[in-house]
matplotlib code that plots the C-alpha trace (Angstrom):
import matplotlib.pyplot as plt

x = [78.3, 81.3, 84.3, 86.5, 84.2, 84.1, 87.9, 88.0, 85.5, 87.3, 89.8, 93.5, 94.0, 91.2, 92.6, 96.1, 94.8, 92.6, 95.5, 97.8, 95.1, 94.4, 98.0, 98.5, 95.2, 96.3, 99.5, 97.6, 95.2, 98.2, 99.7, 96.5, 97.2, 100.8, 99.5, 98.0, 100.1, 103.8, 105.0, 106.4, 103.0, 101.2, 103.8, 103.0, 99.2, 99.6, 101.8, 99.9, 96.5, 98.0, 99.7, 96.5, 94.4, 97.0, 97.4, 93.7, 93.5, 96.6, 96.1, 96.0, 99.3, 100.8, 99.7, 101.0, 104.4, 104.7, 103.8, 106.9, 110.5, 112.3, 115.9, 117.3, 118.3, 114.6, 113.8, 116.8, 115.6, 112.0, 113.1, 115.4, 112.5, 110.4, 113.0, 113.4, 109.7, 109.7, 112.6, 111.0, 107.7, 109.2, 111.4, 108.9, 106.4, 109.2, 109.7, 106.0, 106.1, 108.9, 108.6, 105.6, 104.1, 104.8, 108.5, 109.0, 107.5, 109.5, 112.8, 111.7, 111.3, 115.0, 115.2, 113.8, 115.9, 119.0, 118.1, 117.9, 121.5, 122.8, 121.1, 121.0, 123.7, 121.7, 122.7, 119.1, 118.6, 121.5, 119.7, 116.6, 118.7, 120.2, 116.7, 115.8, 119.0, 117.9, 114.7, 116.7, 118.7, 115.5, 114.3, 117.5, 117.1, 113.3, 112.6, 112.3, 108.8, 105.6, 106.9, 108.2, 106.1, 105.0, 107.8, 110.6, 111.7, 112.7, 114.0, 113.4, 113.9, 117.2, 116.1, 113.0, 115.2, 117.5, 114.6, 113.2, 116.6, 116.8, 113.3, 114.4, 117.4, 115.0, 112.7, 115.7, 116.2, 112.5, 112.7, 115.6, 114.2, 110.7, 111.7, 113.9, 111.1, 108.6, 110.9, 111.2, 107.6, 104.4, 101.6, 101.5, 102.9, 106.2, 104.7, 102.4, 105.4, 107.5, 104.6, 104.3, 108.1, 107.8, 104.9, 106.9, 110.0, 108.3, 106.3, 109.0, 109.4, 105.7, 104.6, 107.3, 106.5, 102.7, 102.0, 98.5, 97.6, 97.5, 94.7, 92.4, 89.7, 89.8, 93.5, 93.2, 90.4, 92.3, 95.4, 93.4, 92.1, 95.6, 96.7, 93.9, 94.3, 98.1, 98.8, 96.0, 93.9, 96.7, 98.4, 95.2, 94.4, 97.9, 98.0, 94.8, 96.0, 99.4, 97.5, 96.4, 99.1, 102.9, 104.9, 106.4, 103.0, 102.2, 105.5, 104.6, 101.3, 103.0, 105.3, 102.4, 102.7, 104.8, 102.4, 99.4, 101.2, 101.7, 98.0, 97.1, 99.3, 97.6, 94.1, 94.4, 97.2, 97.2, 100.8, 101.4, 104.5, 106.6, 107.0, 110.6, 109.3, 106.5, 109.1, 111.2, 108.3, 107.6, 111.2, 111.2, 107.8, 109.1, 112.4, 110.5, 108.0, 110.8, 112.8, 109.8, 108.9, 112.4, 112.7, 113.8, 111.8, 113.9, 113.1, 116.8, 116.8, 113.7, 114.1, 112.4, 108.9, 108.8, 111.2, 108.8, 105.9, 107.9, 108.8, 105.2, 104.0, 106.4, 104.0, 101.2, 103.2]
y = [107.7, 107.7, 105.6, 108.6, 110.3, 107.2, 107.1, 110.8, 110.3, 107.3, 107.8, 107.4, 104.7, 102.6, 103.1, 102.1, 99.1, 97.9, 98.2, 96.1, 93.4, 93.4, 93.0, 90.0, 88.5, 88.5, 86.8, 84.2, 83.6, 83.1, 80.6, 78.5, 78.0, 76.7, 73.1, 73.8, 76.7, 77.5, 80.6, 82.0, 81.6, 83.3, 86.1, 86.6, 86.6, 89.2, 91.5, 91.1, 92.0, 94.8, 96.3, 96.1, 97.8, 100.5, 101.2, 101.6, 104.0, 106.0, 105.8, 109.6, 110.2, 107.2, 108.4, 111.9, 110.5, 108.2, 111.1, 113.1, 112.2, 111.9, 111.7, 108.3, 108.5, 108.8, 105.6, 103.8, 104.7, 103.5, 100.3, 99.5, 100.2, 97.8, 95.1, 95.5, 95.2, 92.0, 90.4, 91.5, 89.9, 86.8, 86.1, 86.8, 84.4, 81.8, 82.4, 82.1, 78.6, 77.5, 79.3, 80.6, 83.9, 85.8, 84.8, 85.7, 89.2, 89.6, 88.9, 91.1, 94.0, 94.0, 95.9, 99.2, 98.9, 98.5, 101.8, 103.3, 102.2, 103.5, 106.9, 107.8, 109.1, 108.7, 106.3, 105.6, 103.9, 101.6, 100.5, 99.7, 97.7, 95.8, 95.0, 93.7, 91.6, 90.1, 89.1, 87.4, 85.5, 84.3, 83.1, 81.2, 79.3, 79.1, 77.3, 73.9, 74.6, 74.8, 77.3, 74.9, 74.2, 70.6, 68.6, 71.0, 69.1, 70.8, 74.3, 76.9, 76.1, 77.7, 78.4, 80.2, 82.3, 83.3, 84.2, 86.4, 88.1, 88.8, 90.3, 92.4, 93.7, 94.5, 96.4, 98.6, 99.2, 99.9, 102.7, 104.4, 103.9, 104.7, 108.1, 108.7, 107.6, 109.9, 112.9, 112.2, 111.2, 113.1, 111.5, 107.7, 107.4, 106.2, 103.4, 102.4, 102.1, 100.2, 97.8, 97.1, 96.5, 94.1, 92.2, 91.8, 90.7, 87.8, 86.6, 84.1, 82.3, 82.5, 80.9, 78.3, 77.3, 77.8, 75.4, 74.1, 75.8, 79.2, 77.8, 77.0, 79.7, 79.3, 79.9, 82.9, 84.4, 83.9, 85.4, 88.5, 88.7, 88.4, 91.3, 93.5, 92.5, 92.7, 95.6, 97.8, 98.1, 98.7, 101.2, 103.3, 103.2, 104.1, 107.1, 108.4, 107.9, 109.5, 112.7, 113.3, 112.0, 112.3, 109.5, 108.9, 108.0, 105.9, 104.1, 103.2, 101.7, 99.8, 98.2, 95.9, 94.1, 91.1, 90.5, 90.7, 88.4, 85.9, 86.0, 85.7, 82.6, 81.1, 81.8, 81.2, 78.6, 77.0, 78.0, 77.8, 79.6, 78.7, 81.1, 82.2, 83.0, 85.2, 86.9, 87.5, 89.1, 91.3, 92.4, 93.4, 95.1, 97.1, 98.0, 99.1, 101.2, 102.7, 103.6, 105.3, 107.1, 108.7, 109.4, 112.9, 115.3, 114.9, 112.0, 111.0, 110.6, 108.5, 105.2, 101.9, 101.8, 105.6, 105.6, 103.4, 105.7, 108.8, 107.0, 106.1, 109.6, 111.0, 109.6, 111.9, 115.1]
z = [104.8, 102.3, 103.3, 103.4, 105.9, 108.0, 108.2, 109.0, 111.9, 113.4, 116.2, 115.1, 117.7, 116.1, 112.7, 113.7, 115.7, 112.9, 110.5, 112.7, 113.2, 109.4, 108.6, 110.9, 110.0, 106.4, 107.4, 109.4, 106.5, 104.2, 106.7, 106.5, 102.8, 103.0, 102.7, 99.2, 97.9, 98.4, 100.2, 96.9, 95.2, 98.1, 98.0, 94.3, 94.9, 97.7, 95.7, 92.4, 94.1, 96.1, 93.0, 91.0, 93.7, 94.4, 90.7, 90.2, 93.2, 92.2, 88.4, 87.9, 89.6, 87.9, 84.5, 85.1, 86.2, 83.2, 80.9, 81.8, 81.6, 85.0, 86.1, 85.9, 89.6, 90.5, 88.6, 90.2, 93.7, 93.1, 91.3, 94.2, 96.6, 94.6, 94.7, 98.5, 98.9, 96.8, 98.8, 102.1, 101.3, 99.8, 102.8, 105.5, 103.9, 103.7, 107.4, 108.2, 106.6, 108.9, 112.3, 114.2, 113.0, 116.2, 116.3, 112.6, 113.1, 116.3, 114.4, 111.5, 113.9, 114.4, 111.1, 112.3, 115.4, 113.3, 111.6, 115.1, 115.9, 112.5, 112.7, 116.3, 118.6, 121.8, 124.5, 125.2, 121.8, 122.5, 125.7, 123.6, 121.2, 124.2, 125.4, 121.9, 121.8, 125.1, 123.4, 120.6, 123.1, 124.7, 121.3, 120.7, 124.0, 124.1, 120.9, 122.5, 123.7, 121.8, 119.3, 116.7, 113.7, 113.0, 111.4, 112.4, 115.5, 118.7, 118.5, 115.9, 112.2, 111.2, 107.6, 109.0, 111.3, 108.4, 106.2, 109.0, 109.4, 105.7, 105.9, 108.8, 106.8, 103.9, 106.4, 107.3, 103.5, 103.2, 105.7, 103.8, 100.3, 101.2, 102.5, 99.4, 97.1, 98.9, 98.3, 94.6, 93.7, 94.7, 96.6, 96.6, 93.1, 94.3, 96.3, 93.4, 91.0, 93.7, 94.3, 90.6, 90.4, 93.4, 91.8, 88.6, 90.5, 92.3, 89.2, 88.1, 91.5, 92.2, 89.0, 89.1, 92.7, 92.4, 89.6, 89.6, 92.9, 91.0, 88.9, 91.8, 92.3, 96.1, 96.3, 94.0, 96.0, 99.3, 97.7, 96.8, 100.4, 101.7, 99.5, 100.7, 104.4, 104.4, 102.2, 100.9, 104.1, 106.5, 104.2, 103.9, 107.6, 108.6, 106.3, 107.8, 111.3, 110.5, 109.3, 112.9, 115.2, 115.4, 113.9, 117.4, 118.8, 115.8, 116.2, 119.8, 118.7, 115.8, 118.3, 119.3, 115.9, 117.2, 120.0, 117.7, 115.3, 118.1, 118.9, 115.2, 115.0, 118.1, 117.0, 113.2, 113.1, 116.5, 117.1, 120.9, 122.1, 125.1, 128.0, 127.0, 123.5, 124.9, 127.1, 124.0, 122.2, 125.2, 125.2, 121.5, 121.9, 124.8, 123.0, 119.9, 121.9, 123.9, 120.9, 119.3, 122.6, 122.8, 119.1, 118.1, 115.9, 112.8, 110.4, 110.2, 114.0, 114.3, 116.0, 115.7, 114.2, 114.3, 111.4, 109.4, 110.3, 109.2, 105.9, 105.3, 106.0, 103.3, 100.7, 101.9, 101.9]

ax = plt.figure().add_subplot(projection="3d")
ax.plot(x, y, z, "-o")
ax.set_aspect("equal")
plt.show()
C-alpha cells in the first residue's frame, strides 16, 4: 500500500499522536548528542535536512513560484517567517542543552497562549492564561528537585529559561507569520521557502560551533534523523490529521506536547523531574487544552495550540 493511502486510512488521533511523539523523540535524540556536538550545530543539521527534504517534496510549487515575479511584501513576509523559524529552533535547542526537555517545551508553550491573550476578548482565555502562569510559578519554585541538568546546580539554569522564553516569543511570531505566508503562497511553497531561509540563517553559527563534529558521519546521520523526526514527519502527519478534524480538536491533542516531552526526557535522557515541575507541566497542558477547547471559529480568535493548528492548515488550503 502506498504511504499516502496508509495515511488516509489511519485515524486522525493516531496521526496526531505519532507526530507529537516523533517531534519529542527527535528532540530527545538531539539531546543525546550535546556531549559531542553543540546545540547550534544540531540546529543546523535539523534545518538543513528538513529544508532539503521539503524542497524535494515541494519542488514543483517552488519552481513555479520562482519562475514568476512576486510582490516584495510577499518576499518580506516569507523571509521574516524563515528568520523566526531559525531563531525559534536555535533557541529551543540552546534551552534543551541547559534545562530538562519537558520544562523547556512547557515554557515554549507560553507563546501560543500569548497569542490567545492578544487576539481574544473572552474572559475564559484569561483564566487559561492564569492557569498557565500558575504553572510558571511552580516551575520557578520547583527547580531544586531532580529537574536540573548535571552541572547546573540547584534550580533551573537561567540561560536555559531565557532561551526557552525567546523560543516561546518566536512561536507566537510563527503563528502570525505562518498564517500570513499561507495566504500569500499556494500549497506548502511558503513553508519550503521559509525553511530554506531558516537553514541559511543558522549556517554561520552552526558551522562555527560545530567544528570537527560536523565531519563525523555518525553526527551527520543523527542530525538527518533529527530533521526527519522533528520537522518532516510531524508536519506531514499533522497536515493529514488537519484535513479531517477541526483545528480546535487538533489543538487539544497538541496540548499534550509538554507532557510527552517530559516523558521523552525521562526515557531518552534520564531527566527526572520533581513533583512541582510535573504539576507545572499539568497546569500548562490543561491551560492549552482549555484554550483550544473554547476557541472560536474564526482563525484570528483561535487560542493556544488551536492557533498553531489553524496556521499550519493554511498551507493546505
